[in-house]
TORGU-131230 format. One record per residue: x, y, z negated of N, C-alpha, C in turn; residue in three letters. Coordinates in nm, 2 decimals. Each point is the difference from the previous one (the first is absolute). Example, Ala and Ser with C-alpha at 12.3 -4.5 7.8 and 13.67 -1.06 7.14 Angstrom:
<rs>
<r><n_east>1.32</n_east><n_north>-0.57</n_north><n_up>-0.78</n_up><ca_east>-0.09</ca_east><ca_north>0.12</ca_north><ca_up>0.00</ca_up><c_east>0.09</c_east><c_north>0.12</c_north><c_up>0.00</c_up><r>ala</r></r>
<r><n_east>-0.04</n_east><n_north>0.11</n_north><n_up>0.07</n_up><ca_east>0.09</ca_east><ca_north>0.11</ca_north><ca_up>0.00</ca_up><c_east>-0.08</c_east><c_north>0.11</c_north><c_up>-0.08</c_up><r>ser</r></r>
</rs>
This chain:
<rs>
<r><n_east>0.41</n_east><n_north>-1.40</n_north><n_up>0.69</n_up><ca_east>-0.12</ca_east><ca_north>0.06</ca_north><ca_up>-0.05</ca_up><c_east>-0.05</c_east><c_north>0.11</c_north><c_up>0.10</c_up><r>met</r></r>
<r><n_east>-0.13</n_east><n_north>0.00</n_north><n_up>0.03</n_up><ca_east>-0.05</ca_east><ca_north>0.10</ca_north><ca_up>0.09</ca_up><c_east>-0.01</c_east><c_north>0.13</c_north><c_up>-0.05</c_up><r>ser</r></r>
<r><n_east>-0.01</n_east><n_north>0.10</n_north><n_up>0.08</n_up><ca_east>-0.02</ca_east><ca_north>0.14</ca_north><ca_up>-0.05</ca_up><c_east>-0.12</c_east><c_north>0.01</c_north><c_up>-0.09</c_up><r>gly</r></r>
<r><n_east>-0.11</n_east><n_north>-0.07</n_north><n_up>0.04</n_up><ca_east>-0.12</ca_east><ca_north>0.02</ca_north><ca_up>-0.08</ca_up><c_east>0.02</c_east><c_north>-0.07</c_north><c_up>-0.14</c_up><r>glu</r></r>
<r><n_east>0.07</n_east><n_north>-0.11</n_north><n_up>0.00</n_up><ca_east>0.03</ca_east><ca_north>-0.07</ca_north><ca_up>-0.13</ca_up><c_east>0.09</c_east><c_north>0.09</c_north><c_up>-0.09</c_up><r>ala</r></r>
<r><n_east>0.09</n_east><n_north>0.06</n_north><n_up>0.07</n_up><ca_east>0.09</ca_east><ca_north>0.09</ca_north><ca_up>-0.08</ca_up><c_east>-0.07</c_east><c_north>0.12</c_north><c_up>-0.06</c_up><r>met</r></r>
<r><n_east>-0.10</n_east><n_north>0.05</n_north><n_up>0.07</n_up><ca_east>-0.08</ca_east><ca_north>0.12</ca_north><ca_up>-0.05</ca_up><c_east>-0.09</c_east><c_north>-0.05</c_north><c_up>-0.12</c_up><r>leu</r></r>
<r><n_east>-0.05</n_east><n_north>-0.12</n_north><n_up>0.01</n_up><ca_east>-0.08</ca_east><ca_north>-0.06</ca_north><ca_up>-0.10</ca_up><c_east>0.09</c_east><c_north>-0.02</c_north><c_up>-0.13</c_up><r>leu</r></r>
<r><n_east>0.12</n_east><n_north>-0.04</n_north><n_up>0.02</n_up><ca_east>0.09</ca_east><ca_north>-0.02</ca_north><ca_up>-0.11</ca_up><c_east>0.04</c_east><c_north>0.13</c_north><c_up>-0.06</c_up><r>asp</r></r>
<r><n_east>0.01</n_east><n_north>0.10</n_north><n_up>0.08</n_up><ca_east>0.04</ca_east><ca_north>0.14</ca_north><ca_up>-0.06</ca_up><c_east>-0.12</c_east><c_north>0.05</c_north><c_up>-0.07</c_up><r>ala</r></r>
<r><n_east>-0.12</n_east><n_north>-0.02</n_north><n_up>0.04</n_up><ca_east>-0.12</ca_east><ca_north>0.04</ca_north><ca_up>-0.07</ca_up><c_east>-0.01</c_east><c_north>-0.08</c_north><c_up>-0.13</c_up><r>ala</r></r>
<r><n_east>0.03</n_east><n_north>-0.12</n_north><n_up>0.00</n_up><ca_east>0.00</ca_east><ca_north>-0.08</ca_north><ca_up>-0.12</ca_up><c_east>0.09</c_east><c_north>0.05</c_north><c_up>-0.11</c_up><r>arg</r></r>
<r><n_east>0.12</n_east><n_north>0.04</n_north><n_up>0.05</n_up><ca_east>0.11</ca_east><ca_north>0.05</ca_north><ca_up>-0.08</ca_up><c_east>-0.05</c_east><c_north>0.13</c_north><c_up>-0.06</c_up><r>ile</r></r>
<r><n_east>-0.05</n_east><n_north>0.09</n_north><n_up>0.08</n_up><ca_east>-0.04</ca_east><ca_north>0.13</ca_north><ca_up>-0.05</ca_up><c_east>-0.12</c_east><c_north>-0.01</c_north><c_up>-0.10</c_up><r>val</r></r>
<r><n_east>-0.08</n_east><n_north>-0.10</n_north><n_up>0.02</n_up><ca_east>-0.11</ca_east><ca_north>-0.02</ca_north><ca_up>-0.10</ca_up><c_east>0.06</c_east><c_north>-0.06</c_north><c_up>-0.13</c_up><r>ala</r></r>
<r><n_east>0.10</n_east><n_north>-0.08</n_north><n_up>0.01</n_up><ca_east>0.06</ca_east><ca_north>-0.06</ca_north><ca_up>-0.13</ca_up><c_east>0.07</c_east><c_north>0.12</c_north><c_up>-0.07</c_up><r>glu</r></r>
<r><n_east>0.07</n_east><n_north>0.09</n_north><n_up>0.07</n_up><ca_east>0.07</ca_east><ca_north>0.10</ca_north><ca_up>-0.06</ca_up><c_east>-0.10</c_east><c_north>0.10</c_north><c_up>-0.06</c_up><r>arg</r></r>
<r><n_east>-0.12</n_east><n_north>0.02</n_north><n_up>0.06</n_up><ca_east>-0.10</ca_east><ca_north>0.08</ca_north><ca_up>-0.06</ca_up><c_east>-0.04</c_east><c_north>-0.05</c_north><c_up>-0.14</c_up><r>arg</r></r>
<r><n_east>-0.02</n_east><n_north>-0.13</n_north><n_up>-0.01</n_up><ca_east>-0.03</ca_east><ca_north>-0.06</ca_north><ca_up>-0.13</ca_up><c_east>0.11</c_east><c_north>0.02</c_north><c_up>-0.10</c_up><r>val</r></r>
<r><n_east>0.12</n_east><n_north>-0.02</n_north><n_up>0.05</n_up><ca_east>0.11</ca_east><ca_north>0.01</ca_north><ca_up>-0.09</ca_up><c_east>0.04</c_east><c_north>0.14</c_north><c_up>-0.04</c_up><r>ala</r></r>
<r><n_east>-0.01</n_east><n_north>0.10</n_north><n_up>0.09</n_up><ca_east>0.05</ca_east><ca_north>0.14</ca_north><ca_up>-0.02</ca_up><c_east>-0.10</c_east><c_north>0.10</c_north><c_up>0.01</c_up><r>tyr</r></r>
<r><n_east>-0.13</n_east><n_north>-0.04</n_north><n_up>0.04</n_up><ca_east>-0.10</ca_east><ca_north>0.11</ca_north><ca_up>0.01</ca_up><c_east>-0.01</c_east><c_north>0.05</c_north><c_up>0.14</c_up><r>gly</r></r>
<r><n_east>-0.08</n_east><n_north>0.10</n_north><n_up>0.01</n_up><ca_east>-0.03</ca_east><ca_north>0.06</ca_north><ca_up>0.13</ca_up><c_east>0.13</c_east><c_north>0.05</c_north><c_up>0.07</c_up><r>asn</r></r>
<r><n_east>0.03</n_east><n_north>-0.04</n_north><n_up>0.13</n_up><ca_east>0.13</ca_east><ca_north>0.04</ca_north><ca_up>0.06</ca_up><c_east>0.02</c_east><c_north>0.15</c_north><c_up>0.00</c_up><r>pro</r></r>
<r><n_east>-0.11</n_east><n_north>0.07</n_north><n_up>0.02</n_up><ca_east>0.02</ca_east><ca_north>0.15</ca_north><ca_up>0.02</ca_up><c_east>0.05</c_east><c_north>0.06</c_north><c_up>-0.14</c_up><r>ala</r></r>
<r><n_east>-0.07</n_east><n_north>-0.06</n_north><n_up>-0.11</n_up><ca_east>0.04</ca_east><ca_north>0.05</ca_north><ca_up>-0.13</ca_up><c_east>0.15</c_east><c_north>-0.04</c_north><c_up>-0.04</c_up><r>thr</r></r>
<r><n_east>0.03</n_east><n_north>-0.13</n_north><n_up>0.04</n_up><ca_east>0.13</ca_east><ca_north>-0.05</ca_north><ca_up>-0.02</ca_up><c_east>0.11</c_east><c_north>0.09</c_north><c_up>0.08</c_up><r>ser</r></r>
<r><n_east>-0.03</n_east><n_north>0.03</n_north><n_up>0.12</n_up><ca_east>0.09</ca_east><ca_north>0.08</ca_north><ca_up>0.09</ca_up><c_east>0.01</c_east><c_north>0.15</c_north><c_up>-0.06</c_up><r>met</r></r>
<r><n_east>-0.11</n_east><n_north>0.05</n_north><n_up>-0.06</n_up><ca_east>0.01</ca_east><ca_north>0.13</ca_north><ca_up>-0.06</ca_up><c_east>0.09</c_east><c_north>-0.01</c_north><c_up>-0.13</c_up><r>ala</r></r>
<r><n_east>-0.01</n_east><n_north>-0.10</n_north><n_up>-0.07</n_up><ca_east>0.09</ca_east><ca_north>-0.02</ca_north><ca_up>-0.12</ca_up><c_east>0.15</c_east><c_north>0.00</c_north><c_up>0.04</c_up><r>ala</r></r>
<r><n_east>0.03</n_east><n_north>-0.07</n_north><n_up>0.11</n_up><ca_east>0.13</ca_east><ca_north>-0.01</ca_north><ca_up>0.05</ca_up><c_east>0.05</c_east><c_north>0.14</c_north><c_up>0.05</c_up><r>val</r></r>
<r><n_east>-0.09</n_east><n_north>0.06</n_north><n_up>0.07</n_up><ca_east>0.02</ca_east><ca_north>0.14</ca_north><ca_up>0.05</ca_up><c_east>0.04</c_east><c_north>0.09</c_north><c_up>-0.11</c_up><r>ala</r></r>
<r><n_east>-0.07</n_east><n_north>-0.01</n_north><n_up>-0.12</n_up><ca_east>0.03</ca_east><ca_north>0.10</ca_north><ca_up>-0.11</ca_up><c_east>0.14</c_east><c_north>-0.04</c_north><c_up>-0.05</c_up><r>ala</r></r>
<r><n_east>0.03</n_east><n_north>-0.13</n_north><n_up>-0.02</n_up><ca_east>0.14</ca_east><ca_north>-0.03</ca_north><ca_up>-0.04</ca_up><c_east>0.11</c_east><c_north>0.04</c_north><c_up>0.09</c_up><r>arg</r></r>
<r><n_east>-0.03</n_east><n_north>-0.02</n_north><n_up>0.13</n_up><ca_east>0.10</ca_east><ca_north>0.04</ca_north><ca_up>0.10</ca_up><c_east>0.02</c_east><c_north>0.15</c_north><c_up>0.01</c_up><r>trp</r></r>
<r><n_east>-0.11</n_east><n_north>0.07</n_north><n_up>-0.02</n_up><ca_east>0.01</ca_east><ca_north>0.15</ca_north><ca_up>0.00</ca_up><c_east>0.09</c_east><c_north>0.04</c_north><c_up>-0.11</c_up><r>ser</r></r>
<r><n_east>-0.01</n_east><n_north>-0.06</n_north><n_up>-0.12</n_up><ca_east>0.10</ca_east><ca_north>0.03</ca_north><ca_up>-0.11</ca_up><c_east>0.14</c_east><c_north>-0.04</c_north><c_up>0.04</c_up><r>ile</r></r>
<r><n_east>0.02</n_east><n_north>-0.11</n_north><n_up>0.05</n_up><ca_east>0.13</ca_east><ca_north>-0.05</ca_north><ca_up>0.03</ca_up><c_east>0.07</c_east><c_north>0.08</c_north><c_up>0.11</c_up><r>thr</r></r>
<r><n_east>-0.08</n_east><n_north>0.04</n_north><n_up>0.11</n_up><ca_east>0.05</ca_east><ca_north>0.07</ca_north><ca_up>0.11</ca_up><c_east>0.00</c_east><c_north>0.16</c_north><c_up>-0.02</c_up><r>leu</r></r>
<r><n_east>-0.07</n_east><n_north>0.04</n_north><n_up>-0.11</n_up><ca_east>-0.01</ca_east><ca_north>0.14</ca_north><ca_up>-0.03</ca_up><c_east>-0.08</c_east><c_north>0.08</c_north><c_up>0.11</c_up><r>gly</r></r>
<r><n_east>-0.09</n_east><n_north>-0.06</n_north><n_up>0.06</n_up><ca_east>-0.08</ca_east><ca_north>0.07</ca_north><ca_up>0.10</ca_up><c_east>-0.13</c_east><c_north>-0.09</c_north><c_up>0.02</c_up><r>arg</r></r>
<r><n_east>-0.11</n_east><n_north>0.06</n_north><n_up>0.03</n_up><ca_east>-0.13</ca_east><ca_north>-0.07</ca_north><ca_up>0.02</ca_up><c_east>0.01</c_east><c_north>-0.11</c_north><c_up>0.10</c_up><r>pro</r></r>
<r><n_east>-0.05</n_east><n_north>-0.12</n_north><n_up>-0.03</n_up><ca_east>-0.02</ca_east><ca_north>-0.11</ca_north><ca_up>0.09</ca_up><c_east>-0.14</c_east><c_north>-0.05</c_north><c_up>-0.01</c_up><r>val</r></r>
<r><n_east>-0.06</n_east><n_north>-0.01</n_north><n_up>0.12</n_up><ca_east>-0.14</ca_east><ca_north>-0.04</ca_north><ca_up>0.01</ca_up><c_east>-0.01</c_east><c_north>-0.15</c_north><c_up>-0.01</c_up><r>ser</r></r>
<r><n_east>-0.12</n_east><n_north>-0.05</n_north><n_up>-0.03</n_up><ca_east>-0.02</ca_east><ca_north>-0.14</ca_north><ca_up>0.00</ca_up><c_east>0.02</c_east><c_north>-0.06</c_north><c_up>0.14</c_up><r>pro</r></r>
<r><n_east>-0.04</n_east><n_north>0.07</n_north><n_up>0.11</n_up><ca_east>0.02</ca_east><ca_north>-0.04</ca_north><ca_up>0.13</ca_up><c_east>0.14</c_east><c_north>-0.01</c_north><c_up>0.04</c_up><r>ala</r></r>
<r><n_east>0.08</n_east><n_north>0.09</n_north><n_up>-0.05</n_up><ca_east>0.15</ca_east><ca_north>0.00</ca_north><ca_up>0.03</ca_up><c_east>0.06</c_east><c_north>-0.13</c_north><c_up>-0.07</c_up><r>thr</r></r>
<r><n_east>-0.05</n_east><n_north>-0.03</n_north><n_up>-0.12</n_up><ca_east>0.05</ca_east><ca_north>-0.13</ca_north><ca_up>-0.07</ca_up><c_east>-0.03</c_east><c_north>-0.11</c_north><c_up>0.10</c_up><r>val</r></r>
<r><n_east>-0.11</n_east><n_north>-0.02</n_north><n_up>0.05</n_up><ca_east>-0.04</ca_east><ca_north>-0.12</ca_north><ca_up>0.08</ca_up><c_east>0.09</c_east><c_north>0.01</c_north><c_up>0.13</c_up><r>val</r></r>
<r><n_east>0.01</n_east><n_north>0.12</n_north><n_up>0.06</n_up><ca_east>0.09</ca_east><ca_north>0.01</ca_north><ca_up>0.12</ca_up><c_east>0.14</c_east><c_north>-0.04</c_north><c_up>-0.02</c_up><r>leu</r></r>
<r><n_east>0.05</n_east><n_north>0.04</n_north><n_up>-0.12</n_up><ca_east>0.14</ca_east><ca_north>-0.05</ca_north><ca_up>-0.04</ca_up><c_east>0.00</c_east><c_north>-0.14</c_north><c_up>-0.02</c_up><r>cys</r></r>
<r><n_east>-0.09</n_east><n_north>-0.07</n_north><n_up>-0.05</n_up><ca_east>-0.01</ca_east><ca_north>-0.14</ca_north><ca_up>-0.02</ca_up><c_east>-0.01</c_east><c_north>-0.07</c_north><c_up>0.13</c_up><r>leu</r></r>
<r><n_east>-0.07</n_east><n_north>0.06</n_north><n_up>0.09</n_up><ca_east>-0.01</ca_east><ca_north>-0.05</ca_north><ca_up>0.14</ca_up><c_east>0.14</c_east><c_north>0.01</c_north><c_up>0.07</c_up><r>ile</r></r>
<r><n_east>0.07</n_east><n_north>0.11</n_north><n_up>-0.03</n_up><ca_east>0.12</ca_east><ca_north>0.02</ca_north><ca_up>0.07</ca_up><c_east>0.10</c_east><c_north>-0.10</c_north><c_up>-0.06</c_up><r>asp</r></r>
<r><n_east>-0.01</n_east><n_north>-0.04</n_north><n_up>-0.13</n_up><ca_east>0.09</ca_east><ca_north>-0.10</ca_north><ca_up>-0.06</ca_up><c_east>-0.02</c_east><c_north>-0.13</c_north><c_up>0.08</c_up><r>leu</r></r>
<r><n_east>-0.13</n_east><n_north>-0.04</n_north><n_up>0.02</n_up><ca_east>-0.03</ca_east><ca_north>-0.12</ca_north><ca_up>0.07</ca_up><c_east>0.06</c_east><c_north>0.00</c_north><c_up>0.14</c_up><r>lys</r></r>
<r><n_east>-0.01</n_east><n_north>0.11</n_north><n_up>0.07</n_up><ca_east>0.05</ca_east><ca_north>0.02</ca_north><ca_up>0.14</ca_up><c_east>0.15</c_east><c_north>-0.01</c_north><c_up>0.00</c_up><r>leu</r></r>
<r><n_east>0.07</n_east><n_north>0.05</n_north><n_up>-0.10</n_up><ca_east>0.15</ca_east><ca_north>-0.01</ca_north><ca_up>-0.01</ca_up><c_east>0.03</c_east><c_north>-0.15</c_north><c_up>-0.02</c_up><r>ala</r></r>
<r><n_east>-0.07</n_east><n_north>-0.07</n_north><n_up>-0.08</n_up><ca_east>0.02</ca_east><ca_north>-0.15</ca_north><ca_up>-0.02</ca_up><c_east>-0.03</c_east><c_north>-0.07</c_north><c_up>0.13</c_up><r>arg</r></r>
<r><n_east>-0.10</n_east><n_north>0.04</n_north><n_up>0.06</n_up><ca_east>-0.04</ca_east><ca_north>-0.07</ca_north><ca_up>0.14</ca_up><c_east>0.11</c_east><c_north>0.02</c_north><c_up>0.10</c_up><r>leu</r></r>
<r><n_east>0.07</n_east><n_north>0.12</n_north><n_up>-0.01</n_up><ca_east>0.10</ca_east><ca_north>0.03</ca_north><ca_up>0.10</ca_up><c_east>0.12</c_east><c_north>-0.10</c_north><c_up>-0.02</c_up><r>ala</r></r>
<r><n_east>0.02</n_east><n_north>-0.04</n_north><n_up>-0.12</n_up><ca_east>0.10</ca_east><ca_north>-0.10</ca_north><ca_up>-0.03</ca_up><c_east>-0.04</c_east><c_north>-0.15</c_north><c_up>0.04</c_up><r>his</r></r>
<r><n_east>-0.13</n_east><n_north>-0.03</n_north><n_up>-0.02</n_up><ca_east>-0.06</ca_east><ca_north>-0.13</ca_north><ca_up>0.04</ca_up><c_east>-0.14</c_east><c_north>0.02</c_north><c_up>0.05</c_up><r>asp</r></r>
<r><n_east>-0.02</n_east><n_north>0.02</n_north><n_up>0.13</n_up><ca_east>-0.14</ca_east><ca_north>0.03</ca_north><ca_up>0.05</ca_up><c_east>-0.09</c_east><c_north>-0.12</c_north><c_up>-0.02</c_up><r>pro</r></r>
<r><n_east>0.04</n_east><n_north>-0.12</n_north><n_up>-0.03</n_up><ca_east>-0.08</ca_east><ca_north>-0.11</ca_north><ca_up>-0.02</ca_up><c_east>-0.04</c_east><c_north>-0.03</c_north><c_up>-0.13</c_up><r>ala</r></r>
<r><n_east>0.04</n_east><n_north>0.08</n_north><n_up>-0.10</n_up><ca_east>-0.03</ca_east><ca_north>-0.02</ca_north><ca_up>-0.14</ca_up><c_east>-0.15</c_east><c_north>0.02</c_north><c_up>-0.03</c_up><r>his</r></r>
<r><n_east>-0.06</n_east><n_north>-0.11</n_north><n_up>-0.01</n_up><ca_east>-0.15</ca_east><ca_north>0.00</ca_north><ca_up>-0.01</ca_up><c_east>-0.05</c_east><c_north>0.08</c_north><c_up>-0.12</c_up><r>ala</r></r>
<r><n_east>0.06</n_east><n_north>-0.02</n_north><n_up>-0.11</n_up><ca_east>-0.05</ca_east><ca_north>0.08</ca_north><ca_up>-0.12</ca_up><c_east>0.00</c_east><c_north>0.15</c_north><c_up>0.02</c_up><r>asp</r></r>
<r><n_east>0.10</n_east><n_north>0.05</n_north><n_up>0.07</n_up><ca_east>0.02</ca_east><ca_north>0.14</ca_north><ca_up>0.01</ca_up><c_east>-0.11</c_east><c_north>0.05</c_north><c_up>0.11</c_up><r>ser</r></r>
<r><n_east>-0.03</n_east><n_north>-0.09</n_north><n_up>0.09</n_up><ca_east>-0.10</ca_east><ca_north>0.04</ca_north><ca_up>0.10</ca_up><c_east>-0.14</c_east><c_north>0.00</c_north><c_up>-0.06</c_up><r>ile</r></r>
<r><n_east>-0.03</n_east><n_north>-0.10</n_north><n_up>-0.09</n_up><ca_east>-0.12</ca_east><ca_north>0.00</ca_north><ca_up>-0.07</ca_up><c_east>-0.01</c_east><c_north>0.12</c_north><c_up>-0.10</c_up><r>thr</r></r>
<r><n_east>0.11</n_east><n_north>0.03</n_north><n_up>-0.07</n_up><ca_east>0.00</ca_east><ca_north>0.12</ca_north><ca_up>-0.09</ca_up><c_east>-0.03</c_east><c_north>0.13</c_north><c_up>0.08</c_up><r>asp</r></r>
<r><n_east>0.06</n_east><n_north>0.01</n_north><n_up>0.12</n_up><ca_east>-0.02</ca_east><ca_north>0.12</ca_north><ca_up>0.08</ca_up><c_east>-0.15</c_east><c_north>0.02</c_north><c_up>0.03</c_up><r>leu</r></r>
<r><n_east>-0.07</n_east><n_north>-0.11</n_north><n_up>0.04</n_up><ca_east>-0.14</ca_east><ca_north>0.00</ca_north><ca_up>0.02</ca_up><c_east>-0.07</c_east><c_north>0.04</c_north><c_up>-0.13</c_up><r>ala</r></r>
<r><n_east>0.04</n_east><n_north>-0.05</n_north><n_up>-0.11</n_up><ca_east>-0.07</ca_east><ca_north>0.03</ca_north><ca_up>-0.13</ca_up><c_east>0.02</c_east><c_north>0.14</c_north><c_up>-0.03</c_up><r>gly</r></r>
<r><n_east>0.12</n_east><n_north>0.06</n_north><n_up>0.02</n_up><ca_east>0.03</ca_east><ca_north>0.14</ca_north><ca_up>-0.03</ca_up><c_east>-0.08</c_east><c_north>0.09</c_north><c_up>0.09</c_up><r>tyr</r></r>
<r><n_east>-0.02</n_east><n_north>-0.04</n_north><n_up>0.12</n_up><ca_east>-0.09</ca_east><ca_north>0.08</ca_north><ca_up>0.10</ca_up><c_east>-0.14</c_east><c_north>0.01</c_north><c_up>-0.06</c_up><r>ala</r></r>
<r><n_east>-0.05</n_east><n_north>-0.12</n_north><n_up>-0.05</n_up><ca_east>-0.13</ca_east><ca_north>0.01</ca_north><ca_up>-0.06</ca_up><c_east>-0.01</c_east><c_north>0.09</c_north><c_up>-0.12</c_up><r>ala</r></r>
<r><n_east>0.11</n_east><n_north>-0.01</n_north><n_up>-0.08</n_up><ca_east>0.00</ca_east><ca_north>0.09</ca_north><ca_up>-0.12</ca_up><c_east>0.01</c_east><c_north>0.14</c_north><c_up>0.04</c_up><r>val</r></r>
<r><n_east>0.07</n_east><n_north>0.03</n_north><n_up>0.11</n_up><ca_east>0.01</ca_east><ca_north>0.14</ca_north><ca_up>0.04</ca_up><c_east>-0.14</c_east><c_north>0.05</c_north><c_up>0.04</c_up><r>leu</r></r>
<r><n_east>-0.07</n_east><n_north>-0.09</n_north><n_up>0.06</n_up><ca_east>-0.14</ca_east><ca_north>0.05</ca_north><ca_up>0.04</ca_up><c_east>-0.09</c_east><c_north>0.03</c_north><c_up>-0.12</c_up><r>arg</r></r>
<r><n_east>0.02</n_east><n_north>-0.09</n_north><n_up>-0.10</n_up><ca_east>-0.08</ca_east><ca_north>0.03</ca_north><ca_up>-0.12</ca_up><c_east>0.05</c_east><c_north>0.13</c_north><c_up>-0.07</c_up><r>glu</r></r>
<r><n_east>0.13</n_east><n_north>0.02</n_north><n_up>0.00</n_up><ca_east>0.05</ca_east><ca_north>0.13</ca_north><ca_up>-0.07</ca_up><c_east>-0.05</c_east><c_north>0.12</c_north><c_up>0.08</c_up><r>val</r></r>
<r><n_east>0.01</n_east><n_north>0.00</n_north><n_up>0.13</n_up><ca_east>-0.05</ca_east><ca_north>0.11</ca_north><ca_up>0.08</ca_up><c_east>-0.15</c_east><c_north>0.02</c_north><c_up>-0.02</c_up><r>val</r></r>
<r><n_east>-0.08</n_east><n_north>-0.11</n_north><n_up>0.00</n_up><ca_east>-0.14</ca_east><ca_north>0.01</ca_north><ca_up>-0.01</ca_up><c_east>-0.04</c_east><c_north>0.06</c_north><c_up>-0.13</c_up><r>thr</r></r>
<r><n_east>0.07</n_east><n_north>-0.05</n_north><n_up>-0.11</n_up><ca_east>-0.03</ca_east><ca_north>0.06</ca_north><ca_up>-0.13</ca_up><c_east>0.03</c_east><c_north>0.15</c_north><c_up>-0.01</c_up><r>gln</r></r>
<r><n_east>0.12</n_east><n_north>0.03</n_north><n_up>0.05</n_up><ca_east>0.04</ca_east><ca_north>0.14</ca_north><ca_up>0.00</ca_up><c_east>-0.11</c_east><c_north>0.09</c_north><c_up>0.08</c_up><r>his</r></r>
<r><n_east>-0.04</n_east><n_north>-0.04</n_north><n_up>0.11</n_up><ca_east>-0.10</ca_east><ca_north>0.07</ca_north><ca_up>0.08</ca_up><c_east>-0.13</c_east><c_north>0.01</c_north><c_up>-0.08</c_up><r>gln</r></r>
<r><n_east>-0.04</n_east><n_north>-0.10</n_north><n_up>-0.07</n_up><ca_east>-0.13</ca_east><ca_north>0.00</ca_north><ca_up>-0.08</ca_up><c_east>0.02</c_east><c_north>0.10</c_north><c_up>-0.12</c_up><r>gln</r></r>
<r><n_east>0.11</n_east><n_north>0.00</n_north><n_up>-0.05</n_up><ca_east>0.03</ca_east><ca_north>0.10</ca_north><ca_up>-0.12</ca_up><c_east>-0.01</c_east><c_north>0.14</c_north><c_up>0.04</c_up><r>glu</r></r>
<r><n_east>0.03</n_east><n_north>0.03</n_north><n_up>0.14</n_up><ca_east>0.01</ca_east><ca_north>0.13</ca_north><ca_up>0.05</ca_up><c_east>-0.14</c_east><c_north>0.05</c_north><c_up>0.03</c_up><r>arg</r></r>
<r><n_east>-0.10</n_east><n_north>-0.09</n_north><n_up>0.01</n_up><ca_east>-0.14</ca_east><ca_north>0.04</ca_north><ca_up>0.04</ca_up><c_east>-0.08</c_east><c_north>0.05</c_north><c_up>-0.12</c_up><r>ile</r></r>
</rs>
């Protein structure tokens, strides 16, 4: 699969998850609220996405050719962009 095809696949998956789970920024904010309770300290939605990216990187360290993890990594990068953009818009 080419890099372009992988990015298109990641975009498709993000779109499917948006239908299933709602806006990614809202979803990551909900996870952040739960993790904040679990960890006993504030966790931001961006931190949630960065931790999920780190999970994928750890898995890729074990198997750098694992296509699903590479695609998920690209998808999480797109989600991070949405989370950061929404946060910036809320601050204005």
